[in-house]
C-alpha positions in Angstrom: -9.9 -1.4 -9.3 -12.4 -3.1 -12.2 -9.2 -4.7 -13.8 -7.6 -6.2 -10.6 -10.8 -8.1 -9.5 -11.8 -9.1 -12.7 -8.3 -10.3 -13.6 -8.3 -9.0 -17.0 -4.5 -9.0 -17.8 -4.7 -7.7 -21.1 -6.0 -4.3 -19.6 -3.7 -4.4 -17.1 -0.8 -4.8 -19.1 -2.2 -2.1 -20.9 -2.6 0.4 -17.7 1.2 -0.4 -17.6 2.6 0.2 -20.9 0.3 3.3 -21.2 1.0 5.4 -18.0 3.3 3.5 -15.7 6.6 2.9 -18.3 7.1 5.8 -19.9 8.7 8.6 -18.1 10.4 11.5 -19.0 14.3 11.2 -17.4 14.7 14.8 -17.1 12.1 15.3 -14.7 12.8 12.2 -12.9 16.5 13.0 -12.4 15.0 16.1 -11.0 13.0 14.6 -8.6 15.7 12.2 -7.4 17.9 15.5 -6.9 15.0 17.4 -5.0 14.8 14.3 -2.7 18.3 14.7 -2.1 18.7 18.1 -1.4 15.7 17.5 1.4 17.1 14.5 2.6 13.9 12.6 1.8 14.1 9.1 2.4 14.4 6.7 -0.3 11.3 4.5 1.3 9.2 4.5 3.8 7.4 1.8 6.0 4.9 2.1 8.6 3.0 -0.2 10.5 -1.0 -0.3 9.4 -3.5 -0.5 12.0 -5.6 -3.3 12.8 -9.6 -2.8 12.3 -11.7 -4.8 14.7 -15.3 -4.6 14.1 -17.8 -4.2 17.3 -20.8 -6.3 16.8 -23.9 -6.4 19.1 -25.7 -9.7 20.7 -27.4 -9.5 17.0 -23.9 -9.4 15.0 -24.6 -6.4 14.0 -21.6 -3.7 13.3 -21.7 -1.1 16.2 -18.4 0.2 16.2 -15.0 -0.3 15.1 -11.8 -0.3 16.8 -8.3 0.4 15.4 -5.4 -1.5 17.0 -1.7 -1.0 16.6 -0.5 -4.5 18.3 2.7 -4.8 16.4 5.7 -3.8 15.2 6.7 -3.5 11.3 8.7 -6.3 11.3 6.3 -8.9 13.0 3.5 -7.6 10.6 5.4 -8.2 7.7 6.2 -11.4 8.5 2.9 -12.2 9.8 1.6 -11.2 5.9 3.9 -13.2 4.5 3.0 -16.4 6.5 5.8 -16.8 8.7 4.9 -15.5 12.4 
């Protein structure tokens, strides 16, 4: 989180090169085969709920309401600025 917050490109690059690029192909292939046997989906998508702050007259947060006012397509378009 610190790397992202500070925009530390070099540390981010080091992190990816250390942990994200070096995989064991045989382990990857085993996972893929197990997922195929289970008929596990290739991708998963879900609607992220919106959190609505409820404030009192003085502006103090007193509660949080959870809302799912749209479907996945509408939410993705909203996030892309194309609503």
